[in-house]
C-alpha positions in Angstrom: 10.9 14.9 -1.7 7.3 13.5 -1.0 4.7 15.7 -3.3 3.3 14.5 -6.8 5.8 13.9 -8.9 4.0 15.5 -12.1 6.0 13.8 -15.1 4.9 10.7 -13.4 1.4 11.5 -13.5 1.8 12.4 -17.7 3.0 9.3 -18.1 0.8 7.6 -16.4 -2.4 9.3 -18.9 0.1 8.4 -21.7 0.4 4.8 -20.9 -3.5 4.0 -20.4 -4.0 6.0 -23.7 -1.8 2.8 -25.2 -3.8 0.6 -23.4 -7.1 1.7 -25.5 -4.9 1.3 -28.3 -4.0 -2.2 -27.5 -8.3 -2.7 -26.9 -9.0 -0.9 -30.5 -6.6 -2.2 -32.7 -8.3 -5.3 -34.6 -10.7 -2.7 -35.9 -8.0 -0.8 -37.3 -6.9 -2.7 -40.7 -6.3 0.3 -42.0 -3.0 1.5 -39.6 0.3 1.1 -40.5 2.6 -1.8 -39.8 4.7 -0.3 -37.6 1.5 1.7 -36.0 -0.3 -2.4 -35.3 3.6 -3.5 -34.2 3.3 -0.2 -31.5 -0.4 -1.5 -30.2 -0.1 -5.1 -30.0 2.5 -4.1 -27.2 -0.1 -2.0 -25.8 -1.0 -4.7 -22.4 2.8 -3.8 -21.8 1.5 -0.2 -20.4 0.1 -2.6 -17.4 3.3 -3.4 -16.0 4.1 0.1 -16.0 1.5 1.1 -14.5 2.2 -1.9 -11.5 5.5 -0.9 -11.2 4.8 2.9 -11.0 2.0 2.5 -8.5 4.5 0.3 -6.1 6.6 3.2 -6.3 4.3 6.1 -6.3 1.7 4.3 -2.9 5.3 3.8 -1.5 6.1 7.2 -1.4 3.0 8.9 -0.5 2.5 6.1 2.5 5.1 4.6 3.8 6.1 7.2 6.4 2.3 6.7 8.4 2.8 3.7 7.9 6.2 3.2 9.8 5.5 5.8 12.4 1.8 4.4 13.0 2.9 0.5 12.4 0.0 -1.8 12.3 -2.6 0.7 13.4 -2.0 2.6 10.8 -3.0 -0.4 8.2 -7.0 0.1 8.2 -7.0 3.6 7.3 -4.4 3.2 4.6 -6.7 0.0 3.1 -9.8 2.6 3.8 -8.1 5.2 1.5 -7.3 2.6 -1.2 -10.3 1.5 -1.7 -11.9 4.9 -1.7 -10.0 5.6 -4.5 -10.5 2.8 -6.7 -14.0 1.3 -5.8 -16.5 4.1 -7.0 -14.9 4.2 -10.4 -14.4 0.1 -10.1 -18.2 -0.6 -8.8 -20.0 1.8 -11.5 -18.5 0.6 -14.3 -19.4 -3.1 -13.3 -22.7 -1.6 -12.3 -23.0 -0.7 -16.0 -21.3 -3.3 -17.3 -24.4 -6.0 -15.2 -27.0 -4.0 -16.4 -25.5 -4.5 -20.4 -25.7 -8.3 -19.3 -29.1 -8.4 -18.2 -30.0 -7.0 -20.9 -28.3 -9.2 -23.3 -30.7 -11.8 -21.6 -33.5 -10.3 -21.8 -33.5 -9.8 -25.3 -32.0 -13.5 -25.8 -28.7 -12.3 -26.7 -26.9 -14.0 -23.2 -23.5 -13.5 -23.5 -20.6 -16.1 -22.2 -18.4 -13.2 -21.3 -20.4 -12.6 -18.6 -20.6 -15.2 -16.2 -23.4 -14.8 -13.3 -21.4 -17.2 -11.4 -18.2 -15.5 -11.0 -20.1 -12.0 -10.5 -19.4 -12.0 -6.8 -15.4 -12.5 -7.1 -15.9 -9.1 -9.3 -17.9 -7.8 -6.7 -14.9 -8.4 -4.4 -12.3 -7.4 -7.0 -10.8 -10.8 -6.3 -11.4 -11.9 -9.7 -7.7 -12.5 -10.5 -6.9 -14.1 -7.8 -6.7 -18.0 -9.6 -10.4 -18.5 -9.1 -11.0 -17.6 -12.9 -9.9 -19.9 -15.9 -10.5 -16.7 -18.5 -11.4 -13.1 -18.2 -14.9 -11.8 -18.0 -17.5 -8.9 -17.4 -14.8 -5.3 -17.6 -12.0 -7.1 -18.8 -9.4 -4.5 -17.7 -10.7 -4.3 -14.2 -8.7 -7.7 -14.0 -5.5 -5.5 -13.4 -7.7 -3.6 -10.4 -8.3 -7.2 -8.9 -4.5 -7.7 -8.8 -3.6 -4.2 -7.3 -6.0 -4.4 -4.5 -3.7 -8.1 -3.4 -1.2 -5.9 -4.1 -2.3 -2.9 -1.2 -2.9 -6.1 1.4 0.9 -7.0 0.9 2.2 -3.1 1.2 2.1 -3.3 4.9 3.9 -6.2 5.1 6.3 -4.6 2.6 6.8 -1.9 4.7 6.9 -2.9 8.3 8.1 -6.7 8.2 11.0 -6.2 5.4 14.1 -4.1 5.7 12.9 -1.7 2.9 12.6 1.0 4.9 16.2 1.0 6.4 18.5 -1.0 3.2 20.8 1.1 1.7 21.4 1.2 -2.2 22.7 -2.0 -3.1 20.5 -4.1 -0.8 17.9 -2.2 -3.4 19.7 -2.9 -6.3 19.9 -6.1 -5.5 16.5 -6.9 -4.5 15.1 -4.9 -7.5 17.0 -7.6 -9.8 16.2 -10.9 -7.5 12.2 -9.6 -8.3 12.5 -9.3 -11.9 14.8 -12.4 -12.1 12.3 -14.1 -10.3 9.1 -12.9 -12.6 11.2 -14.1 -15.7 12.1 -17.6 -13.8 8.6 -18.3 -13.0 7.6 -17.1 -16.1 9.3 -19.4 -18.0 9.1 -22.3 -16.5 5.5 -22.8 -17.3 6.9 -21.6 -21.0 5.7 -17.9 -21.0 7.9 -15.9 -23.6 6.0 -12.4 -22.8 4.1 -10.3 -19.9 0.9 -11.0 -21.3 -0.1 -14.6 -21.2 -2.6 -16.1 -19.7 -3.5 -13.1 -17.0 -6.0 -15.3 -15.4 -3.0 -17.8 -14.2 0.1 -15.1 -14.1 -1.8 -11.8 -13.8 -1.8 -11.9 -9.9 2.1 -12.3 -9.9 3.0 -10.0 -12.7 1.4 -8.0 -10.7 2.8 -8.8 -7.3 6.3 -8.8 -8.4 6.5 -5.2 -10.1 4.4 -3.6 -7.4 7.0 -4.9 -5.2 9.9 -4.1 -7.1 8.0 -0.6 -7.4 8.3 0.1 -4.0 11.8 -0.6 -3.6 12.5 1.4 -6.9 11.2 4.0 -5.2 13.5 3.2 -1.7 16.1 3.6 -3.6 15.3 7.1 -5.6 14.6 8.5 -1.6 18.1 7.5 -0.9 19.7 8.8 -4.0 22.5 11.8 -4.3 21.3 15.3 -4.8 22.9 15.5 -8.7 19.6 14.7 -10.0 20.7 15.5 -13.7 23.1 12.9 -13.4 20.8 10.6 -11.9 18.3 11.1 -14.6 21.0 10.5 -17.6 22.3 7.2 -15.7 18.5 5.8 -15.5 17.6 6.9 -19.0 20.4 5.5 -19.9 19.6 2.5 -18.7 16.0 2.2 -19.9 17.3 2.9 -23.6 20.3 -0.2 -22.7 17.7 -3.0 -21.1 14.4 -2.0 -23.5 17.3 -1.9 -26.6 17.9 -5.6 -26.0 14.7 -6.2 -25.3 13.7 -4.5 -29.1 16.5 -6.3 -30.6 15.9 -9.3 -29.6 18.7 -9.9 -27.0 16.6 -9.7 -24.1 13.8 -11.9 -23.3 10.8 -9.2 -22.5 9.4 -10.9 -19.4 12.9 -9.4 -17.6 14.0 -6.8 -20.0 10.5 -4.5 -20.7 9.9 -4.6 -16.9 13.8 -3.3 -15.8 14.0 -0.6 -18.7 10.1 0.5 -17.0 12.4 0.5 -13.6 14.5 2.7 -15.5 12.3 5.1 -16.8 10.2 5.8 -13.4 13.4 6.3 -11.8 14.4 9.0 -14.8 10.8 10.6 -14.9 11.0 11.0 -11.2 14.3 12.9 -10.7 13.3 14.8 -14.0 9.9 16.3 -11.7 12.7 18.3 -10.6 13.5 20.3 -14.2 11.6 23.1 -14.9 11.5 22.9 -18.2 10.2 19.5 -18.6 7.5 19.1 -21.1 5.9 16.3 -19.1 4.7 18.9 -16.6 2.1 20.4 -19.7 -1.2 21.4 -18.2 -2.6 18.8 -20.8 -0.6 16.1 -20.2 -1.0 16.0 -16.6 -4.3 16.5 -16.9 -4.4 12.7 -19.2 -2.8 11.6 -16.0 -5.4 13.0 -13.7 -8.5 11.1 -15.6 -6.3 8.1 -16.4 -8.1 5.4 -14.4 -11.2 6.7 -15.7 -9.9 6.1 -19.6 -8.7 2.8 -18.4 -11.9 1.8 -16.6 -14.7 2.6 -19.6 -13.1 2.3 -22.5 -13.5 -1.1 -22.8 -16.9 -1.3 -22.2 -16.7 1.6 -24.0 -15.7 0.2 -27.2 -18.2 -2.9 -27.5 -21.6 -0.5 -27.0 -20.0 2.3 -29.5 -19.6 -1.0 -32.1 -22.8 -1.9 -31.4 -24.5 1.4 -32.0 -22.2 2.8 -34.9 -20.5 0.4 -36.6 -20.8 -2.9 -39.1 -18.1 -4.0 -39.8 -15.6 -4.1 -36.7 -12.6 -5.4 -37.8 -12.6 -2.3 -40.6 -13.6 1.0 -38.7 -12.8 3.8 -40.8 -10.9 6.4 -39.0 -12.9 9.2 -38.8 -15.2 6.6 -36.5 -12.3 5.6 -34.9 -11.3 9.1 -34.0 -15.1 9.8 -33.1 -14.5 6.5 -30.4 -11.1 8.5 -29.0 -13.0 11.9 -28.6 -15.7 9.8 -26.9 -13.9 7.7 -24.7 -11.8 11.2 -23.6 -16.0 12.8 -22.7 -16.3 9.8 -20.6 -13.5 10.2 -18.7 -13.7 13.6 -17.9 -17.6 13.1 -16.9 -16.5 9.8 -15.0 -13.5 11.5 -13.2 -15.3 14.5 -12.3 -19.0 13.0 -11.3 -18.0 9.5 -10.2 -14.0 8.6 -9.1 -13.5 12.5 -7.2 -16.9 12.4 -5.1 -16.9 9.0 -4.1 -13.3 9.3 -2.7 -14.7 12.4 -0.8 -17.9 10.2 0.4 -16.3 7.3 1.2 -13.6 9.8 2.5 -16.0 11.1 4.4 -17.9 8.2 6.1 -15.0 7.1 7.6 -14.2 10.1 9.0 -17.6 9.8 10.7 -17.0 6.1 12.4 -16.0 6.7 15.8 -12.6 5.5 16.6 -11.8 2.7 18.5 -9.9 3.3 22.0 -6.2 1.5 21.9 -5.8 -0.6 24.4 -2.6 0.1 26.1 -0.3 -3.1 26.9 1.2 -3.4 30.2 
């Protein structure tokens, strides 16, 4: 199976809204304690994204990369650029306009450092060049993903990933997650969300690579999807149970559980009656990139316009913001993301192809 796995698309949409909840939690002082506990861990949805991205990109691109070799790299990078940059660029442009408005009214904000703007334009802001998150904060992960896209051809072409057996792939995933845990622990980090400018790129590259290895593992699996799905779900429960009970560190137990969940959902995509295949949930996944990119700055603008006390936003007002975020996601998906992808794809197709030079 190499087509879309609808369960994974829907899961991406749910994860995007977990990030939204994480960023607005500071205004919900009325929320029950259990909900705040969940909201405080919303940053872990980004780790789920990194693993899922590696899985999905390997699934969709590895065969073309293997058949085309190094000559397939430019087309792969062009497709990824067309996928992420139109919306990324529009949101960065809107943020720049907001920063200019602040400057014009004498309220310049340190969250918008002009000297770092070229790094944001080049999607390199989270490659270790900056000490703090700035501009549209969630875009740090897009910067890290861009680095992962540059790594992907080497992962496919210059490692035995495409021909390794399942035990070796399992060992590789264990080694990757162990490396992430050891490196974070060496610097005293006990969570995955600490010091993003310093460790965010490492976090992305390792989890993205683990996701790609996970996909190779899944592609070599047996046809008994129900049994494999049950084993994978059991693994997710086991790892996350250790993490939630304090017996396992977040830095290895959460991504291990997330990898098991992605594997289970991949197998579940073959089920005929899968609630994650429900069209509204699937649509949330389709617009999830727009949700992820728009919500942070939209919340800032919303608070300026409609909120008096940013620490005590009434439930009705918060619900209005969530509805606005959904509406903005729909508009950006249909008016920016999809047209931008088509336009950049058309530009790439119109460019003259360079003739191949045959080697003697």
